[in-house]
VMD Tcl script that builds the backbone (N, CA, C; Angstrom):
set m [mol new atoms 156]
animate dup $m
set s [atomselect $m all]
$s set {name element resname resid chain x y z} {
  {N N MET 1 A 132.025 107.679 159.828}
  {CA C MET 1 A 131.731 107.099 158.523}
  {C C MET 1 A 132.449 107.937 157.470}
  {N N VAL 2 A 133.068 107.217 156.533}
  {CA C VAL 2 A 133.757 107.862 155.422}
  {C C VAL 2 A 133.231 107.239 154.137}
  {N N ALA 3 A 132.856 108.073 153.165}
  {CA C ALA 3 A 132.385 107.589 151.867}
  {C C ALA 3 A 133.390 107.992 150.802}
  {N N ASP 4 A 133.652 107.069 149.874}
  {CA C ASP 4 A 134.607 107.294 148.799}
  {C C ASP 4 A 133.983 106.779 147.512}
  {N N LEU 5 A 133.786 107.667 146.529}
  {CA C LEU 5 A 133.252 107.275 145.227}
  {C C LEU 5 A 134.401 107.274 144.237}
  {N N GLU 6 A 134.652 106.124 143.606}
  {CA C GLU 6 A 135.784 105.980 142.696}
  {C C GLU 6 A 135.314 105.553 141.318}
  {N N LEU 7 A 136.028 106.014 140.297}
  {CA C LEU 7 A 135.824 105.551 138.932}
  {C C LEU 7 A 137.030 104.687 138.603}
  {N N ILE 8 A 136.801 103.402 138.415}
  {CA C ILE 8 A 137.874 102.434 138.215}
  {C C ILE 8 A 137.909 102.034 136.745}
  {N N GLU 9 A 139.076 102.185 136.120}
  {CA C GLU 9 A 139.272 101.736 134.746}
  {C C GLU 9 A 140.020 100.416 134.786}
  {N N ARG 10 A 139.542 99.435 134.005}
  {CA C ARG 10 A 140.157 98.113 134.053}
  {C C ARG 10 A 139.886 97.335 132.777}
  {N N ASN 11 A 140.519 96.194 132.679}
  {CA C ASN 11 A 140.287 95.262 131.584}
  {C C ASN 11 A 139.240 94.251 132.030}
  {N N PHE 12 A 138.106 94.239 131.335}
  {CA C PHE 12 A 137.073 93.238 131.552}
  {C C PHE 12 A 137.251 92.145 130.499}
  {N N PRO 13 A 136.676 90.962 130.691}
  {CA C PRO 13 A 136.755 89.922 129.656}
  {C C PRO 13 A 136.218 90.412 128.302}
  {N N GLU 14 A 135.253 91.356 128.339}
  {CA C GLU 14 A 134.637 91.870 127.111}
  {C C GLU 14 A 135.430 93.016 126.490}
  {N N GLY 15 A 136.423 93.543 127.207}
  {CA C GLY 15 A 137.218 94.666 126.709}
  {C C GLY 15 A 137.501 95.672 127.812}
  {N N VAL 16 A 138.146 96.766 127.454}
  {CA C VAL 16 A 138.525 97.802 128.410}
  {C C VAL 16 A 137.313 98.677 128.720}
  {N N GLY 17 A 137.177 99.054 129.984}
  {CA C GLY 17 A 136.054 99.889 130.373}
  {C C GLY 17 A 136.241 100.454 131.767}
  {N N SER 18 A 135.140 100.931 132.333}
  {CA C SER 18 A 135.188 101.512 133.672}
  {C C SER 18 A 133.958 101.077 134.456}
  {N N ILE 19 A 134.066 101.255 135.765}
  {CA C ILE 19 A 132.958 100.942 136.663}
  {C C ILE 19 A 133.070 101.872 137.873}
  {N N GLU 20 A 131.945 102.367 138.353}
  {CA C GLU 20 A 131.949 103.182 139.567}
  {C C GLU 20 A 131.869 102.267 140.772}
  {N N MET 21 A 132.582 102.638 141.839}
  {CA C MET 21 A 132.512 101.871 143.073}
  {C C MET 21 A 132.341 102.835 144.238}
  {N N LEU 22 A 131.329 102.584 145.052}
  {CA C LEU 22 A 131.094 103.347 146.270}
  {C C LEU 22 A 131.636 102.535 147.429}
  {N N CYS 23 A 132.562 103.126 148.182}
  {CA C CYS 23 A 133.162 102.477 149.340}
  {C C CYS 23 A 132.750 103.266 150.582}
  {N N VAL 24 A 132.198 102.587 151.566}
  {CA C VAL 24 A 131.794 103.231 152.820}
  {C C VAL 24 A 132.560 102.554 153.950}
  {N N TYR 25 A 133.277 103.360 154.709}
  {CA C TYR 25 A 134.104 102.844 155.797}
  {C C TYR 25 A 133.575 103.348 157.131}
  {N N GLU 26 A 133.447 102.440 158.088}
  {CA C GLU 26 A 133.119 102.819 159.464}
  {C C GLU 26 A 134.444 102.839 160.219}
  {N N VAL 27 A 134.813 104.013 160.722}
  {CA C VAL 27 A 136.108 104.202 161.377}
  {C C VAL 27 A 135.894 104.448 162.865}
  {N N VAL 28 A 136.642 103.715 163.695}
  {CA C VAL 28 A 136.583 103.876 165.147}
  {C C VAL 28 A 138.015 103.986 165.660}
  {N N ASP 29 A 138.300 105.038 166.390}
  {CA C ASP 29 A 139.632 105.266 166.953}
  {C C ASP 29 A 140.722 105.236 165.880}
  {N N GLY 30 A 140.416 105.796 164.698}
  {CA C GLY 30 A 141.401 105.888 163.627}
  {C C GLY 30 A 141.624 104.604 162.853}
  {N N ARG 31 A 140.816 103.583 163.096}
  {CA C ARG 31 A 140.964 102.302 162.389}
  {C C ARG 31 A 139.647 101.933 161.702}
  {N N ILE 32 A 139.770 101.292 160.559}
  {CA C ILE 32 A 138.580 100.855 159.838}
  {C C ILE 32 A 137.999 99.634 160.543}
  {N N LEU 33 A 136.767 99.794 161.017}
  {CA C LEU 33 A 136.075 98.706 161.700}
  {C C LEU 33 A 135.308 97.846 160.696}
  {N N ARG 34 A 134.719 98.509 159.692}
  {CA C ARG 34 A 133.914 97.802 158.700}
  {C C ARG 34 A 134.003 98.546 157.376}
  {N N ALA 35 A 134.048 97.801 156.289}
  {CA C ALA 35 A 134.061 98.381 154.955}
  {C C ALA 35 A 132.951 97.741 154.131}
  {N N THR 36 A 132.204 98.569 153.409}
  {CA C THR 36 A 131.124 98.097 152.555}
  {C C THR 36 A 131.331 98.672 151.161}
  {N N PHE 37 A 131.097 97.856 150.135}
  {CA C PHE 37 A 131.338 98.275 148.757}
  {C C PHE 37 A 130.107 98.012 147.909}
  {N N ALA 38 A 129.823 98.932 146.987}
  {CA C ALA 38 A 128.736 98.762 146.021}
  {C C ALA 38 A 129.251 99.198 144.658}
  {N N THR 39 A 128.993 98.381 143.641}
  {CA C THR 39 A 129.457 98.721 142.301}
  {C C THR 39 A 128.307 99.224 141.445}
  {N N GLY 40 A 128.657 100.119 140.539}
  {CA C GLY 40 A 127.683 100.658 139.599}
  {C C GLY 40 A 127.705 99.869 138.300}
  {N N GLU 41 A 127.161 100.476 137.268}
  {CA C GLU 41 A 127.068 99.828 135.963}
  {C C GLU 41 A 128.416 99.813 135.258}
  {N N LYS 42 A 128.753 98.680 134.665}
  {CA C LYS 42 A 129.980 98.554 133.885}
  {C C LYS 42 A 129.768 99.253 132.554}
  {N N LYS 43 A 130.766 100.074 132.127}
  {CA C LYS 43 A 130.703 100.766 130.849}
  {C C LYS 43 A 131.940 100.410 130.046}
  {N N LEU 44 A 131.722 99.781 128.902}
  {CA C LEU 44 A 132.840 99.415 128.044}
  {C C LEU 44 A 133.160 100.584 127.109}
  {N N TYR 45 A 134.438 100.792 126.840}
  {CA C TYR 45 A 134.868 101.843 125.929}
  {C C TYR 45 A 134.666 101.393 124.501}
  {N N ALA 46 A 134.297 102.321 123.636}
  {CA C ALA 46 A 134.122 102.017 122.212}
  {C C ALA 46 A 135.487 101.960 121.542}
  {N N GLY 47 A 135.556 101.230 120.464}
  {CA C GLY 47 A 136.792 101.169 119.690}
  {C C GLY 47 A 137.612 99.954 120.040}
  {N N PRO 48 A 138.778 99.856 119.425}
  {CA C PRO 48 A 139.627 98.684 119.660}
  {C C PRO 48 A 140.150 98.636 121.088}
  {N N SER 49 A 140.341 97.424 121.573}
  {CA C SER 49 A 140.835 97.220 122.924}
  {C C SER 49 A 142.278 97.652 123.049}
  {N N LYS 50 A 142.607 98.284 124.168}
  {CA C LYS 50 A 143.976 98.686 124.457}
  {C C LYS 50 A 144.678 97.649 125.325}
  {N N ALA 51 A 143.962 96.581 125.655}
  {CA C ALA 51 A 144.532 95.552 126.537}
  {C C ALA 51 A 145.620 94.782 125.812}
  {N N SER 52 A 146.634 94.388 126.564}
  {CA C SER 52 A 147.704 93.598 125.955}
  {C C SER 52 A 147.751 92.214 126.537}
}
mol reanalyze $m
mol bondsrecalc $m
mol representation Tube
mol addrep $m
């Protein structure tokens, strides 16, 4: 089992922000057998949008 916690910055319909994503991989013989993902709370950045 491999766990990966990522902070992803992206453009949401409401504006630019970030979201945490927990990725859990079950690895067998060096290959990913199963992947599971869970997202955290979306956080929008304050101020004007940087999206183009």
